[in-house]
Structures are given as C-alpha cells and as structure tokens.
Phi, psi and omega in degrees: 000137180281143178239133178228145173285150179299328178292326176294320179298319179297319184279325189236035185305313182300314180295316181296318179293321177299313179297321179300314180291328179289318187264344183051040181238130180302153176242126176273123178262126179248151177225122184056038176081003181242147177302133181241326183192161171249141176248121180232159180285162185299315182300316178297318179299316180296320178296316179297317179299316179297317179296318179297319178297318178297314180297321178295320178296318177297319179296319177296319179296316178296321178296320179298319179297314181296330180272000179077015180271069181229157175224158178298155184301316182297325177291320178297319178299318179298316181291329184263003187307321182295337179263346185259019182298000000 
C-alpha cells in the first residue's frame, strides 16, 4: 500500500488520484507521522458500500430470528407475492 503525507496530497493531488485509479490500490494519508485517512478509488468504495449493506441486512435477519420474529415460508410468500411476480 502506498503511503503519502497530507502535504504531498495537497501538492500532488491530481497525480496521486491518477495513480490510485491506475493501480486500484488504497493510499494511506499520514499527518505528523500518524495515519489520518485512506484514499480509495470510486469502484472500490462502491463495492465496500454494497458489501456493508448486505452484511447489515444479514445482521438484521439474524437478530429477527433470535427475537423470534419469523413466519413460515408459505406465509412469507403470500405476503411478498406482489414483489415476487
């Protein structure tokens, strides 16, 4: 992973972003020698967001099961019929 100083990002933002898009590899931005942020390409961000949404949905489903908020499959099909056409 590439590491850049925040001052380098200020001076060479266009170049750093171009390299980021070419290599599809995150860039760690440091400030005063400590990690401050990660810079990632748009496609990677969208993929991460999609995965997080899926994981959140699975977590909600598991919580519903643990809380007993479940119904039989045939009943669920009847309720969801308008979306399952």
